[in-house]
C-alpha positions as a Python dict, from the first residue, in 0.01 Angstrom:
ca = {
    (1, 'M'): (0, 0, 0),
    (2, 'R'): (-307, -54, 218),
    (3, 'T'): (-539, 239, 273),
    (4, 'P'): (-535, 345, 640),
    (5, 'P'): (-859, 273, 830),
    (6, 'L'): (-1109, 559, 829),
    (7, 'L'): (-1231, 471, 1179),
    (8, 'G'): (-1038, 520, 1501),
    (9, 'P'): (-896, 571, 1749),
    (10, 'V'): (-1146, 574, 2036),
    (11, 'A'): (-1237, 934, 2117),
    (12, 'L'): (-1445, 876, 2430),
    (13, 'C'): (-1596, 601, 2642),
    (14, 'T'): (-1913, 692, 2834),
    (15, 'I'): (-2013, 512, 3152),
    (16, 'V'): (-2351, 556, 3320),
    (17, 'A'): (-2340, 516, 3699),
    (18, 'N'): (-2610, 524, 3966),
    (19, 'E'): (-2362, 706, 4190),
    (20, 'G'): (-2153, 918, 3958),
    (21, 'K'): (-1946, 1090, 4224),
    (22, 'A'): (-1845, 755, 4375),
    (23, 'A'): (-1756, 613, 4032),
    (24, 'C'): (-1549, 923, 3957),
    (25, 'A'): (-1366, 886, 4290),
    (26, 'A'): (-1294, 521, 4211),
    (27, 'Y'): (-1128, 604, 3881),
    (28, 'T'): (-928, 894, 4021),
    (29, 'R'): (-803, 707, 4328),
    (30, 'W'): (-754, 355, 4197),
    (31, 'M'): (-712, 399, 3821),
    (32, 'H'): (-489, 708, 3831),
    (33, 'Q'): (-720, 933, 3629),
    (34, 'S'): (-794, 1300, 3696),
    (35, 'V'): (-1105, 1512, 3648),
    (36, 'V'): (-1056, 1771, 3375),
    (37, 'E'): (-1418, 1890, 3349),
    (38, 'Q'): (-1729, 1849, 3557),
    (39, 'G'): (-2079, 1988, 3532),
    (40, 'V'): (-2398, 1863, 3368),
    (41, 'L'): (-2448, 1671, 3046),
    (42, 'D'): (-2551, 1926, 2783),
    (43, 'H'): (-2830, 1846, 2539),
    (44, 'D'): (-2606, 1829, 2231),
    (45, 'T'): (-2363, 1584, 2391),
    (46, 'A'): (-2649, 1375, 2530),
    (47, 'A'): (-2799, 1348, 2182),
    (48, 'A'): (-2463, 1254, 2030),
    (49, 'L'): (-2424, 974, 2287),
    (50, 'G'): (-2776, 837, 2250),
    (51, 'L'): (-2850, 953, 2606),
    (52, 'R'): (-3109, 1224, 2547),
    (53, 'T'): (-3301, 1135, 2864),
    (54, 'L'): (-2989, 1204, 3074),
    (55, 'A'): (-2939, 1563, 2955),
    (56, 'G'): (-2892, 1784, 3258),
    (57, 'N'): (-2751, 1504, 3475),
    (58, 'P'): (-2416, 1546, 3655),
    (59, 'C'): (-2112, 1430, 3460),
    (60, 'W'): (-1734, 1415, 3490),
    (61, 'L'): (-1471, 1402, 3213),
    (62, 'L'): (-1155, 1212, 3313),
    (63, 'A'): (-806, 1208, 3164),
    (64, 'N'): (-492, 1001, 3219),
    (65, 'A'): (-161, 1132, 3349),
    (66, 'T'): (-58, 1251, 3002),
    (67, 'G'): (-372, 1466, 2976),
    (68, 'R'): (-555, 1242, 2731),
    (69, 'A'): (-927, 1274, 2813),
    (70, 'W'): (-1100, 947, 2729),
    (71, 'L'): (-1362, 864, 2994),
    (72, 'L'): (-1696, 1035, 3062),
    (73, 'I'): (-1901, 935, 3367),
    (74, 'V'): (-2269, 1033, 3368),
    (75, 'E'): (-2479, 996, 3681),
    (76, 'A'): (-2824, 837, 3650),
    (77, 'P'): (-2957, 722, 3990),
    (78, 'E'): (-3257, 541, 3838),
    (79, 'A'): (-3073, 361, 3556),
    (80, 'P'): (-3130, -16, 3572),
    (81, 'E'): (-2827, -236, 3616),
    (82, 'R'): (-2693, -432, 3321),
    (83, 'D'): (-2452, -723, 3343),
    (84, 'P'): (-2235, -688, 3032),
    (85, 'L'): (-2110, -1048, 3053),
    (86, 'H'): (-2465, -1175, 3003),
    (87, 'S'): (-2625, -922, 2766),
    (88, 'F'): (-2576, -771, 2423),
    (89, 'G'): (-2407, -434, 2389),
    (90, 'W'): (-2068, -300, 2493),
    (91, 'M'): (-1922, -584, 2697),
    (92, 'A'): (-1584, -457, 2810),
    (93, 'M'): (-1329, -181, 2782),
    (94, 'E'): (-974, -300, 2720),
    (95, 'V'): (-748, -44, 2882),
    (96, 'L'): (-373, -17, 2834),
    (97, 'V'): (-172, -29, 3159),
    (98, 'A'): (197, -19, 3245),
    (99, 'D'): (214, -305, 3500),
    (100, 'V'): (-94, -526, 3520),
    (101, 'D'): (39, -734, 3810),
    (102, 'D'): (110, -435, 4033),
    (103, 'L'): (-217, -269, 3938),
    (104, 'A'): (-422, -581, 4009),
    (105, 'A'): (-254, -620, 4349),
    (106, 'S'): (-325, -257, 4433),
    (107, 'L'): (-701, -300, 4380),
    (108, 'S'): (-753, -502, 4696),
    (109, 'G'): (-1020, -325, 4901),
    (110, 'S'): (-1114, -100, 4609),
    (111, 'P'): (-1447, -64, 4423),
    (112, 'F'): (-1291, -272, 4144),
    (113, 'T'): (-1354, -646, 4183),
    (114, 'L'): (-1093, -879, 4036),
    (115, 'L'): (-1265, -1133, 3810),
    (116, 'R'): (-958, -1304, 3664),
    (117, 'A'): (-599, -1272, 3785),
    (118, 'P'): (-327, -1147, 3549),
    (119, 'A'): (-223, -1403, 3288),
    (120, 'D'): (-48, -1411, 2952),
    (121, 'L'): (-286, -1437, 2657),
    (122, 'D'): (-286, -1738, 2426),
    (123, 'V'): (-238, -1515, 2124),
    (124, 'S'): (98, -1381, 2248),
    (125, 'D'): (312, -1379, 2560),
    (126, 'S'): (366, -1009, 2485),
    (127, 'I'): (11, -946, 2610),
    (128, 'R'): (-71, -993, 2977),
    (129, 'A'): (-410, -900, 3117),
    (130, 'C'): (-654, -929, 3405),
    (131, 'Q'): (-1027, -861, 3416),
    (132, 'V'): (-1207, -653, 3677),
    (133, 'R'): (-1559, -524, 3735),
    (134, 'G'): (-1588, -152, 3802),
    (135, 'P'): (-1813, 54, 4029),
    (136, 'A'): (-2094, 88, 3771),
    (137, 'G'): (-2090, -280, 3677),
    (138, 'E'): (-1862, -220, 3378),
    (139, 'V'): (-1598, -479, 3292),
    (140, 'L'): (-1240, -373, 3224),
    (141, 'Y'): (-966, -578, 3063),
    (142, 'L'): (-648, -426, 3208),
    (143, 'T'): (-377, -505, 2956),
    (144, 'R'): (1, -473, 2942),
    (145, 'I'): (167, -493, 2600),
    (146, 'S'): (538, -563, 2611),
    (147, 'G'): (623, -620, 2245),
    (148, 'E'): (503, -644, 1887),
    (149, 'V'): (197, -862, 1827),
    (150, 'A'): (160, -930, 1454),
    (151, 'P'): (-59, -863, 1263),
    (152, 'F'): (-203, -603, 1503),
    (153, 'D'): (-90, -244, 1538),
    (154, 'L'): (-101, -188, 1914),
    (155, 'P'): (-6, 114, 2126),
    (156, 'R'): (275, 161, 2375),
    (157, 'C'): (185, 262, 2726),
    (158, 'E'): (256, 617, 2843),
    (159, 'A'): (82, 619, 3183),
    (160, 'A'): (17, 381, 3470),
    (161, 'V'): (-339, 346, 3339),
    (162, 'D'): (-342, 488, 2990),
    (163, 'H'): (-660, 475, 2778),
    (164, 'L'): (-922, 254, 2618),
    (165, 'F'): (-778, 105, 2301),
    (166, 'I'): (-1008, -192, 2238),
    (167, 'P'): (-1382, -167, 2304),
    (168, 'V'): (-1535, -517, 2321),
    (169, 'L'): (-1884, -573, 2181),
    (170, 'S'): (-2124, -858, 2257),
    (171, 'T'): (-2355, -914, 1960),
    (172, 'P'): (-2609, -1163, 1823),
    (173, 'S'): (-2413, -1180, 1496),
    (174, 'R'): (-2039, -1145, 1463),
    (175, 'D'): (-2070, -1110, 1086),
    (176, 'C'): (-2336, -838, 1094),
    (177, 'S'): (-2153, -631, 1354),
    (178, 'L'): (-1821, -670, 1177),
    (179, 'A'): (-1989, -555, 856),
    (180, 'D'): (-2122, -244, 1038),
    (181, 'Y'): (-1780, -125, 1143),
    (182, 'A'): (-1586, -252, 841),
    (183, 'A'): (-1815, -51, 612),
    (184, 'I'): (-1730, 267, 803),
    (185, 'S'): (-1361, 189, 841),
    (186, 'G'): (-1301, 72, 487),
    (187, 'N'): (-1091, -227, 588),
    (188, 'E'): (-1152, -594, 659),
    (189, 'G'): (-1144, -769, 992),
    (190, 'L'): (-1027, -1107, 1114),
    (191, 'R'): (-1266, -1388, 1217),
    (192, 'F'): (-1165, -1670, 1449),
    (193, 'D'): (-1285, -1878, 1745),
    (194, 'T'): (-1121, -1832, 2083),
    (195, 'R'): (-1168, -1874, 2457),
    (196, 'I'): (-1314, -1584, 2652),
    (197, 'T'): (-1231, -1710, 2997),
    (198, 'V'): (-1397, -1433, 3195),
    (199, 'V'): (-1725, -1503, 3012),
    (200, 'N'): (-1690, -1878, 3053),
    (201, 'Q'): (-1636, -1831, 3424),
    (202, 'A'): (-1932, -1594, 3461),
    (203, 'R'): (-2164, -1827, 3267),
    (204, 'S'): (-2041, -2151, 3430),
    (205, 'F'): (-1923, -2275, 3091),
    (206, 'E'): (-1623, -2502, 3048),
    (207, 'L'): (-1324, -2269, 3077),
    (208, 'N'): (-1188, -2390, 2741),
    (209, 'R'): (-1512, -2321, 2554),
    (210, 'R'): (-1454, -2119, 2239),
    (211, 'H'): (-1669, -1845, 2091),
    (212, 'A'): (-1700, -1673, 1754),
    (213, 'V'): (-1488, -1356, 1764),
    (214, 'A'): (-1378, -1091, 1516),
    (215, 'T'): (-1130, -808, 1541),
    (216, 'L'): (-1106, -499, 1324),
    (217, 'Q'): (-791, -288, 1315),
    (218, 'L'): (-868, 81, 1358),
    (219, 'A'): (-656, 389, 1303),
    (220, 'G'): (-450, 524, 1592),
    (221, 'Q'): (-333, 184, 1716),
    (222, 'A'): (-680, 80, 1828),
    (223, 'L'): (-907, -214, 1749),
    (224, 'I'): (-1262, -325, 1805),
    (225, 'E'): (-1334, -679, 1929),
    (226, 'I'): (-1668, -837, 1840),
    (227, 'D'): (-1788, -1141, 2038),
    (228, 'Q'): (-2078, -1371, 1951),
    (229, 'I'): (-2166, -1575, 2259),
    (230, 'A'): (-2450, -1826, 2257),
    (231, 'G'): (-2724, -1772, 2514),
    (232, 'T'): (-2670, -1398, 2549),
    (233, 'R'): (-2983, -1193, 2616),
    (234, 'D'): (-3112, -855, 2509),
    (235, 'A'): (-3056, -590, 2776),
    (236, 'G'): (-3390, -419, 2708),
    (237, 'A'): (-3461, -49, 2689),
    (238, 'G'): (-3195, 176, 2839),
    (239, 'P'): (-2996, 363, 2935),
    (240, 'H'): (-2842, 111, 3173),
    (241, 'T'): (-2546, 131, 3405),
    (242, 'G'): (-2203, 51, 3267),
    (243, 'V'): (-2057, 133, 2927),
    (244, 'A'): (-2329, 319, 2737),
    (245, 'N'): (-2146, 455, 2433),
    (246, 'I'): (-1816, 440, 2248),
    (247, 'A'): (-1722, 741, 2035),
    (248, 'F'): (-1471, 692, 1754),
    (249, 'F'): (-1277, 950, 1559),
    (250, 'C'): (-1367, 910, 1193),
    (251, 'Q'): (-1224, 1038, 865),
    (252, 'L'): (-1556, 1009, 681),
    (253, 'A'): (-1710, 1341, 584),
    (254, 'A'): (-2001, 1443, 802),
    (255, 'D'): (-2340, 1434, 635),
    (256, 'A'): (-2624, 1684, 671),
    (257, 'A'): (-2757, 1506, 982),
    (258, 'A'): (-2430, 1551, 1174),
    (259, 'H'): (-2431, 1798, 1461),
    (260, 'S'): (-2171, 2066, 1538),
    (261, 'H'): (-2058, 2107, 1899),
    (262, 'T'): (-1945, 2428, 2065),
    (263, 'S'): (-1910, 2286, 2418),
    (264, 'G'): (-1862, 1958, 2599),
    (265, 'P'): (-1617, 1677, 2513),
    (266, 'F'): (-1689, 1708, 2138),
    (267, 'A'): (-1638, 2085, 2118),
    (268, 'G'): (-1503, 2183, 1777),
    (269, 'Y'): (-1619, 1861, 1608),
    (270, 'R'): (-1925, 1737, 1424),
    (271, 'T'): (-2076, 1410, 1544),
    (272, 'S'): (-2312, 1145, 1410),
    (273, 'A'): (-2505, 922, 1652),
    (274, 'R'): (-2534, 559, 1541),
    (275, 'A'): (-2675, 229, 1667),
    (276, 'G'): (-2512, -101, 1576),
    (277, 'S'): (-2639, -452, 1506),
    (278, 'G'): (-2577, -551, 1867),
    (279, 'G'): (-2805, -274, 1992),
    (280, 'E'): (-2503, -69, 2099),
    (281, 'D'): (-2484, 307, 2076),
    (282, 'F'): (-2174, 454, 1915),
    (283, 'T'): (-2076, 795, 1788),
    (284, 'L'): (-1868, 908, 1494),
    (285, 'V'): (-1655, 1214, 1568),
    (286, 'H'): (-1573, 1359, 1229),
    (287, 'R'): (-1222, 1498, 1182),
}
């Protein structure tokens, strides 16, 4: 019997926005989330997220209709913009949705810009997705799963817009980044070449161009996707707008450097702040 992965699922996705209140309103109105906490980013949470310079800034914690809190929006009016389709770091958040066609149609006139219309994925006609750009420049893959997709263990949707289940990373080296996360998780990933149409469109590549990709199955019916795309640039010193950090639940024991939290989204847990080979910030939330 295979040993279950030690990493996963996603505990929290953090977005930095120049206009935090507007980004929060966009997710509550158009993405069916609700605010469960709001205030300022405390110093311990900021350190855990790799966002020390944003401690004291306004922030909002959002949850889906089932009460699952998964999205943190932090306001930073001076943060430089980052285009995740052209730079290394967290490239996209793949979010589980109930009806991608209806949701995409409902976004007309919203702060979410449709980049690619809903379509079935090559890997399986049980996966249908569209891609949109959000109010802080972040890219979302809105995904409906209608059946089993071997060999992956994927979740079933429980809300109109459910939660982030696949963070997508853009990295200079697929192999190095996969090794980062596989070493923590204790399992092996899959390597393959595939089209990333939204990237090809954004970069004016041939739409059928293929890129080096890896996936790693995580616990809790989650995955991480790792994309190596030629010609990608370094984003430079941050924090930038868009997805700034992905926090993962982790079964590894916390070491002496881990920090205990008494407040904020990690209250009751110990966390370890990490940086990956793609320059991305991520956080281990020790269970």
